C-alpha positions as CSV (number, residue, x, y, z in Angstrom):
1,X,0.6,-31.0,-44.8
2,X,2.2,-27.5,-44.7
3,X,-1.3,-25.9,-44.6
4,X,-2.2,-28.0,-41.5
5,X,1.1,-27.2,-39.8
6,X,0.5,-23.5,-40.5
7,X,-3.0,-23.7,-38.9
8,X,-1.6,-25.4,-35.8
9,X,1.2,-22.8,-35.5
10,X,-1.4,-20.0,-35.8
11,X,-3.6,-21.6,-33.2
12,X,-0.9,-22.2,-30.7
13,X,0.5,-18.7,-31.1
14,X,-3.0,-17.3,-30.3
15,X,-3.7,-19.9,-27.6
16,X,-0.5,-18.7,-25.9
17,X,-1.9,-15.2,-25.7
18,X,-5.2,-16.5,-24.4
19,X,-3.5,-18.7,-21.9
20,X,-1.7,-15.7,-20.5
21,X,-5.1,-13.8,-20.3
22,X,-6.7,-16.8,-18.6
23,X,-3.9,-17.0,-16.0
24,X,-4.4,-13.3,-15.2
25,X,-8.1,-14.0,-14.8
26,X,-7.4,-16.8,-12.3
27,X,-5.1,-14.6,-10.3
28,X,-7.2,-11.4,-10.3
29,X,-10.7,-12.8,-9.8
30,X,-10.4,-14.5,-6.4
31,X,-8.6,-11.4,-5.0
32,X,-11.4,-9.0,-6.0
33,X,-14.3,-11.4,-5.6
34,X,-13.1,-12.5,-2.2
35,X,-13.3,-9.0,-0.7
36,X,-16.5,-7.8,1.0
37,X,-17.7,-5.2,3.4
38,X,-18.7,-6.0,7.0
39,X,-21.0,-3.6,8.7
40,X,-23.3,-4.0,11.7
41,X,-26.1,-6.5,12.1
42,X,-27.8,-4.4,14.8
43,X,-28.9,-0.8,14.8
44,X,-26.4,1.7,16.2
45,X,-28.2,3.5,19.0
46,X,-27.2,6.9,20.3
47,X,-28.7,9.9,22.1
48,X,-28.8,13.4,20.6
49,X,-25.5,15.1,21.0
50,X,-23.5,11.8,21.1
51,X,-20.6,11.0,18.8
52,X,-21.0,7.7,17.0
53,X,-19.0,5.4,14.8
54,X,-20.8,3.5,12.0
55,X,-18.6,0.4,11.7
56,X,-17.6,-0.8,8.3
57,X,-14.5,-2.6,7.1
58,X,-13.1,-4.6,4.2
59,X,-12.6,-8.3,4.9
60,X,-10.0,-9.6,4.5
61,X,-7.8,-6.5,5.2
62,X,-7.3,-4.3,2.1
63,X,-5.4,-1.0,1.8
64,X,-8.1,1.6,1.1
65,X,-5.7,4.6,1.1
66,X,-6.1,6.5,-2.1
67,X,-9.3,4.5,-3.0
68,X,-12.7,6.2,-3.3
69,X,-15.1,5.6,-0.3
70,X,-18.6,6.9,-0.4
71,X,-21.1,7.2,2.5
72,X,-24.7,8.1,1.6
73,X,-28.2,7.9,3.0
74,X,-30.4,5.8,0.7
75,X,-33.5,7.0,2.5
76,X,-33.0,10.5,1.3
77,X,-34.0,11.4,-2.3
78,X,-31.6,13.3,-4.5
79,X,-32.1,17.1,-4.3
80,X,-31.4,20.0,-6.5
81,X,-32.2,20.7,-10.2
82,X,-29.8,17.9,-11.3
83,X,-31.2,15.4,-8.9
84,X,-27.7,14.3,-8.0
85,X,-27.0,12.2,-4.9
86,X,-25.6,14.2,-2.0
87,X,-23.2,12.2,0.2
88,X,-22.7,12.1,3.9
89,X,-19.0,11.7,3.3
90,X,-16.8,11.2,0.3
91,X,-13.1,10.2,0.4
92,X,-11.4,10.6,-3.0
93,X,-7.8,11.2,-4.1
94,X,-6.6,10.9,-0.6
95,X,-8.7,13.7,0.8
96,X,-12.3,14.6,1.7
97,X,-14.4,15.7,-1.3
98,X,-16.6,18.4,0.3
99,X,-18.2,19.4,-3.0
100,X,-20.1,16.2,-3.1
101,X,-21.2,16.3,0.6
102,X,-24.3,17.6,2.3
103,X,-23.6,20.8,4.2
104,X,-24.8,19.4,7.5
105,X,-22.2,16.6,7.5
106,X,-19.1,18.5,6.2
107,X,-17.9,19.5,9.7
108,X,-19.2,16.4,11.5
109,X,-18.0,13.4,9.6
110,X,-14.6,11.8,9.2
111,X,-12.7,8.6,8.5
112,X,-9.6,7.3,10.2
113,X,-6.4,7.6,8.1
114,X,-4.8,4.8,10.1
115,X,-7.9,2.6,9.7
116,X,-7.9,3.1,5.9
117,X,-4.6,1.2,5.7
118,X,-6.3,-1.8,7.2
119,X,-9.5,-1.4,5.1
120,X,-11.4,0.1,8.1
121,X,-13.8,2.7,6.5
122,X,-15.9,3.2,9.6
123,X,-17.6,6.6,9.6
124,X,-17.5,8.9,12.7
125,X,-20.4,11.3,13.1
126,X,-20.1,13.9,15.8
127,X,-23.0,15.6,17.6
128,X,-25.8,13.4,16.1
129,X,-29.4,14.7,16.0
130,X,-32.8,13.3,15.3
131,X,-32.3,14.3,11.6
132,X,-29.4,11.8,11.4
133,X,-31.6,8.8,12.2
134,X,-32.0,6.4,9.3
135,X,-30.1,4.1,7.0
136,X,-26.5,4.8,5.9
137,X,-24.7,3.1,3.0
138,X,-21.0,2.6,2.6
139,X,-19.8,1.9,-1.0
140,X,-16.3,1.3,-2.5
141,X,-16.5,1.7,-6.3
142,X,-13.1,0.0,-6.9
143,X,-14.5,-3.2,-5.4
144,X,-18.1,-2.8,-6.3
145,X,-19.2,-3.7,-2.8
146,X,-21.4,-2.0,-0.3
147,X,-22.9,-2.3,3.2
148,X,-25.9,-0.7,4.9
149,X,-26.3,0.2,8.6
150,X,-29.1,1.7,10.6
151,X,-28.6,4.6,13.0
152,X,-31.3,5.1,15.7
153,X,-31.2,8.4,17.6
154,X,-33.2,8.0,20.8
155,X,-33.6,10.9,23.2
156,X,-34.2,8.4,26.1
157,X,-31.1,6.4,25.3
158,X,-28.4,6.5,28.0
159,X,-25.0,5.2,27.1
160,X,-23.3,3.2,29.9
161,X,-20.0,3.3,28.1
162,X,-18.0,5.6,25.8
163,X,-17.7,2.9,23.2
164,X,-20.9,2.9,21.2
165,X,-19.9,0.2,18.8
166,X,-19.7,-3.4,19.9
167,X,-17.7,-6.0,17.9
168,X,-20.4,-8.5,18.7
169,X,-22.6,-6.5,16.2
170,X,-20.3,-7.1,13.3
171,X,-21.7,-9.3,10.6
172,X,-19.6,-12.4,9.9
173,X,-20.1,-15.4,7.7
174,X,-21.0,-18.6,9.5
175,X,-18.7,-21.6,8.8
176,X,-21.5,-23.2,6.7
177,X,-21.9,-20.0,4.6
178,X,-18.1,-19.7,4.1
179,X,-17.8,-23.4,3.1
180,X,-20.6,-23.0,0.6
181,X,-19.2,-19.9,-0.8
182,X,-15.7,-21.4,-1.2
183,X,-17.2,-24.5,-2.8
184,X,-19.1,-22.4,-5.4
185,X,-15.9,-20.5,-6.3
186,X,-14.0,-23.7,-6.7
187,X,-16.7,-25.2,-9.0
188,X,-16.7,-22.0,-11.0
189,X,-13.0,-22.1,-11.6
190,X,-13.0,-25.8,-12.4
191,X,-15.7,-25.2,-15.0
192,X,-13.6,-22.5,-16.6
193,X,-10.5,-24.6,-16.6
194,X,-12.4,-27.6,-18.1
195,X,-13.9,-25.3,-20.9
196,X,-10.5,-23.8,-21.6
197,X,-8.9,-27.2,-22.1
198,X,-11.8,-28.4,-24.3
199,X,-11.3,-25.4,-26.6
200,X,-7.6,-26.1,-26.7
201,X,-7.9,-29.8,-27.4
202,X,-10.4,-29.3,-30.3
203,X,-7.9,-27.8,-32.9
204,X,-5.2,-30.2,-31.7
205,X,-7.4,-33.2,-32.3
206,X,-8.2,-31.8,-35.8
207,X,-4.5,-31.5,-36.6
208,X,-3.8,-35.0,-35.5
209,X,-6.7,-36.4,-37.5
210,X,-5.6,-34.6,-40.7
211,X,-2.1,-35.8,-40.3
212,X,-3.2,-39.4,-40.0
213,X,-5.4,-39.0,-43.0
214,X,-2.5,-37.7,-45.0
215,X,-0.2,-40.5,-43.8
216,X,-2.9,-43.1,-44.8
217,X,-3.4,-41.4,-48.2
218,X,0.3,-41.5,-48.8
219,X,0.5,-45.2,-47.9
220,X,-2.4,-46.0,-50.2
221,X,-0.8,-44.1,-53.1
222,X,2.3,-46.3,-52.7
């Protein structure tokens, strides 16, 4: 009897620790997993010499100040003897990391400090040229999320407005996609909770069965 009680005590002391870890998982997972980057579903078109904004933001709002933000061009192959990736823009430790950036973009790219507080990591490129045309990728290592946009530099393009980015181009989840996504998250969490309680109930049931066997054995001996 004392051995069974000791086993139960050990199990519950450990299960208390794992219960704490499990609660942390439930709190942390939806926050991180629920964040994603929203870019542009349509190409950003500009003429040579224009200043453009490549829209990209974290949804829902997330304070990106102090977090690493990387803008790169996946169409370009790594150069140099080390074949390292050269970035269009790198924001790290609350400042621009120029050592990681391509020389042609050091003086022409920037992020908005005010925008970073709201998760707006849109990249401004000044005085674009034909060499800037191509795909751009925004990546936030802390979240493990990325988004790609296409910049088209057209010499025949004539802008009718100073605002080159339209909110209508922003990618948003449809209600059906959002419902499906939320349903999958709920199913995943329910499955984890169910598995957790099944693991907990196994040793408890074993303790109860052993106790009943000992009671029955004691009654028989009498």
